[in-house]
N, C-alpha and C positions, 0 to 999 in steps of 0.2 A: 816379620808382619807387626802392624799394628792392632794392638788390642782394643782401642780403642772403639766403642763401636759406631758406627758412619750413623750419619744424620734419621736415615731410614729406619736404619736395627732401631736406634733410640726412639723413632717416633712410633711405630707399632708395639714396642716391649714399655712402652707407656699405655699406649690405648690399652693391652692386654694385660698391664697389672690395674686399669680403672675398672675396666669390665670386668675380670676378675673380684675386683674388691666389691663392686655394687650389685654384681647381678650373682655369682656363685658362691663365694662365701657367705652368705647367708644363708642359703639351702643350704648347706653341707650336711649340718644335723638333721634335717628330715629326710633328705638323699640317704645319710647313712643310717638310718633307723629303720627305713622301709628294706634296704637290703639284707635284714636280720630276720625276716618276717617272710617267712615261706608261705601261700605261693608267690603273695608280692613281689617277691624278690626278684623273679625270672621278667618283671613288668617292667615297660617307661613309663618311669611319672610324668605326667602333662607337662612341670615344671622344665623337664629336659628337652622337649620338641619347641619349647615356647623360646628356651634361650638360646638355642641353635638358630631362629628364627632370627634372633637379635643381633647374636654375631654374625650370621649371613648380612644383617642388614646394616650393620657394623663396618661390613669390608674387612672382617677379623675370618678368614672363613680360607681356610685350605691353605693355611701360612706354610706348610709343607715342601708345595709343590714347587720346587726352584722354575727358574725362570721359561726358559724353552716350553716347557710343559703347562704352564702359568700360561702365558701365550697362545700357544696349540689349543687348549680345552677354555679358555677362558675364565679361569677359575684360580682365586687366588695371586696375589699382589705381585708374584716371583720373585719370594727371598732367595737370596743363597743360603747355603748351610752358618755359615758365620752370624749372618743377619737373623736366621732364623733360629739361633742357639738361645737367645735371650727370654725370645718368647716360650719356646720346651720349655725350659727352666721354668718358667711363671706356671706354666700347663704343669707340672710336675708335683706342685704343692697341692694339688686338689684332684683326688683321684676321678672326679666329673669331668675336671675341665676339660682333658684333651677331644672328647667327645663334641665337646659344646662349638669347637673352633673347628671340626670336624679334622682332627688329627692325630686320631688314636690309631693304636696298635691291634688288630692286623691289617686294619684297611689300609692305612699310608703305603705298607708294605706289599700288597695284595694290588692296591691302585698303581703302583710304578710300575709293578710287574704288566700291566697291561699296559702301562703306557709305553715301556719300553719294548715288550715283546707281541703285545695283541692284535689279533687283526682288526680290521677296519669292524667287521661286526660284533666280537667282543667287544671292543670297546665301546659300540653302541651300546648293547644289553645289558653288560654289569659296569663299566670302566663310569660312565655317565649319572646312571644313578647313583653310584660310590660316591662322587665326587660330589653330588647335590643331596646325599648325606639323608635321602629316600631308604635305602639299605644298610645291613651291615654286611660282614664279610668274615669268613672264619679259612685258616691255612694247616691242612691234614699233611704234615711230614713225621713226626716223630711216633714211631711203634716200641709197643710194649717189649716184643720180643729179642729187638736187637739194641746194640749200642749204638743210638740215632746221632750222636756226635761226629760219626763218619755219615755221610750222606750219601756216599756208593752202597751203604747197607740196605738200605729200604727194601723189603723183601712184598709187598702187596707190589700187586702187578696190574698193569694196565696194558691190556692186549687188542691188538686189533685184529675185528672181526668184519671184514667186509667196510661198508661205511660208517661203522660204529666203533667204538671202543669200550671194552668189558673190564671193570673194575671188581675185584677182588683182595681181601685183606682184612689189617687193624689197624687201627693208627687212635694213637688218644694224647692229651694235652692240647688238644685242637683249640686253641684259644678262640672264645669269640664263638661262638659255635650255641651258647647257650641263649644269646641274643633274641629277644623276638622278632626282629627285624633282619636276621640272617637269613641273606636270599641265595647264597651259594657260598663252597668251598673250593677251595685250591686244593687237589691231591697229588701227591708227588709217588711214583709209583713205577714199579720196573715193567717197563716195553720189551727189550731183547737182552736176553744173560749173556749171550755171546758176543755182545758187541765189545768195545774198547771201555773199562767200568767208569769213565766219564761218560760215556756217550748210551748207558741203560738204561735209563731214566726219562721218562716223560712227567711234566704237568698238565691235570686236567680240571678243565672247570666243572664242575657238577653240580648243579642247582638243590639246594634242598628239598626234601622229600621225593629226594626223586626212588624210584623201588628199588628194593633191595640195600639200601642206608639208611643205616640205624644207629641212631645215640642212645647209645647203651647206659650211659649214667655220666654225671657229671661229677667230677673229682674236685676234691678239698684240694688245698694248700695248705698244712699246720691248722685245718679245721676250719677255713673259710673257701669260700665257694665263689668270688670274684665274682658276685653278681651284678650287673644282668649278663655281665659278659660270658664268663664259665671255660672252664677247661674241660674238654668233653672225650669219653671214647666213644670213636665211632666204627662202625663196623659196614663192610661194606661187601654185600655178595652177590654177584652177578648186576651188577651196577651199570646199564648201559646207556652209554649218552652217544650223541653223533664224534665221529673223529677229529670233525672241524673245533672240538671243545678244547683238545691239546693245544698246548700254549708254544704257539711257534715253530710247530711240528714236532716228530718222534725224536728223542733221543736229545733233547736238548735241555733234559730236567736239570742236571748237577748243573750246568752253565747259570740258566735262570736264577736256580738256587744263592748260588755265589752272587751272585749281582743283585738280589733281593736285599739277601743281610747286612750289605755295607750299610747302606744308610740307613736300614733299622736297627743297626748296634749303636750309630752315633746318634739319634732320637734318642735311644734309651738312657743312653748315658746324659743326654743335654738333660731330661727329666728329669733323673736320678740326682743334679743337682740341686733343682729346685724341692728334691724330696728329704734330702740332708737339709736344707737350709730352714724349712719349715719344723725339722726336727730340733734343729739347735735352735731357733726359737721360740720354738716349747721350752727347752730347757733352762734357756735363758730365764724364760716369763719364771718359770718352777724354782728355779733355783736362788729366783731374789727374791719370789713373796714367799717361800714356805721356811719354817724355822725349823731346826733340832737342836736339842742340846744349849738353846740359847744363843742359836748363831743360825745367818740364813746358810741356806742348804749349800750354797757356791764357797764358802768358807770353810765347807768342809772335807773332810776324807778325799784333798788332791781334786776337785772338784774344778779348783781354779784350772790347774792344769789340763783337764779333760776339755774344758769349754776352747781354751787355747789351741789345743792337737786338733779338737775338732775344724776352729776357724781353718787354721793352716790347711788342713787335710781338704776342705771343701775349695779354699781358693786354689790349693795345687790342682786339683781335678780339672777346676774349671780351665785355667789356663791351658791345659793337657787339652779338655776337649776342645776348644778353641783352636788352639792348631793343628789337632785334625781335621776341623770343618776347612779350616784354611787349607791345608792341601789338599783336603778332598775339592773345594773349589775350584783350587786352581792347577791340581796335576790330577785330576780324579780319583776311580779307589786305586790303580794298580802303583799311584803316586802316594798312597794314604797307607799302605796292606799293612805294615809292620804297628803304626799306630792305631787304624782299626782295632788291633788286635788288643793293645795297647791298654787302650783308654778301657776296653769292654773287660779286661780281665783286671783293674785297680779301681774301679767308679765305683762298679757294685759293691764290692767287700768297703769301700771308703763308706758308701751310704749305709751299709749295714750295719758298719759299728757307729756312725755318726746316730743312730738311729737307739739300736740298743744302748750308747750312755744316756741316751734323753728316757727312754723306757725306766733306767735304772733310777735317775733321778725322780721319776715321776711312780718309784713303789711300784704295789701291786696292781695300782692305776693304771699304768703304762701298758699292762698286759689285755686288758678289756679292750673294749670297743666303744667306752666311752670317749677314749683319744683316737686319733688315725694313725697312733704309733703303730701298734699289733698289724696294722694293713699293711704300711708301711714297710715295717721290718720284715714281712713276707714279701714283698713286691722285690726290695732290694734282695733278697735271700735268692728267689725266685731266678734273678735274672742274671745268677752267677752260674744259671743251670742253661736256661734259655737262649736261644741264638749262637749257639756254643759253650761248652763249659770250659772255666778257667781254663783247664788243661792243654785243651784245644788253642787257646789262645796263649797260651804263654807258649806252645811249641812253635807258634808262628812266627814268634815271636825269636825263640832263641833259634830259627832255621834260618833266618836272615840274618840277623848279626854273625851266626858261623858263618856263611857265606860269603859275608862284607869282610870277615876277618882271613878268611880262605884267600880270598882275592888279595885280598893288601899283602898276602906273604909271597905270592907269584914273583916270580921273576918278571920283572918291565924291560922291554926290548926295547931299544931306541934307534933308530935309523943313525949309522954313522954321516958324518958332516964333513 
């Protein structure tokens, strides 16, 4: 593959960079301070909607949508994964940025689910306003009482009852459910315990505030609530919605989950490259302007080597992500199965290490909300669990490698000539 960005990718990258520098970076501190002040943290500042409108007017909207879907919905420029990667990297540098361009998780993943599997009615009711940025959404999969890294473990139930489906159970770390504009959730739940283990579950669209649906609490991660999106614990008690709210029909939940997570994983990794770049930039500024024992910090305690290692690690990760994006564009998810797991296992660890180095150079101040580093560390560390923990992805990679090895050891039979 050619790692040089296409003219189109370069154009959009430059436009996103200019927008972030002019519109988003100047309001970062104001936005960050609001997130520290309950109950204001669970509201959306007027600047957010104003910036979203500016981004839409600038044609920097729904950049994550690949070409066929962009054309079908009339939304976004239709960038492929390789061309979107530099834009997503820039968005990863500022926590506020992804929503401004309508490219934030979990909405992108939920949009892709509806694009791939949703009915015409579901698309009209939920997808269109989501792509317009008028509503937000959440994804309810993880449960507190089972190992949720195995999607077939989910015990919350979605039982068909005539023309309805009735949902019972508990979910947690349902990202996005704290946002005041969250209008619906997608729930993965058990429909038929007697079916094949990959056909037991369904995904169901549930409007917020449906009777019996209760957001019990917002969970903190390292003491942070990730406002205004949040990670909620949600209880469903006899929640009744039309059976038509089941996405693609009963028993398709596992299939949809696997399809949803592929693009989501690579998008997270794209943004993490930007997160690491921002951390390294802050580390460079700190280490060259702060002195101790008569020397700049950069010249003390092996810091030059740490800076060099960070640069090497970021560049390696970027090339790995771009290669995976290229495979995804040219061979689909099945042709990038190992690589998707490779980057999901390696890139969050890289970002975590780079951010940790930057925190160390900033001393105690790096642990505070005065800088974006503590939030960045929380995000990187969390993504070693979200969308599958490291161990799951390493297991996928090793399984594929072992299968290739076994195949290479099998006798090769040739027809006699």
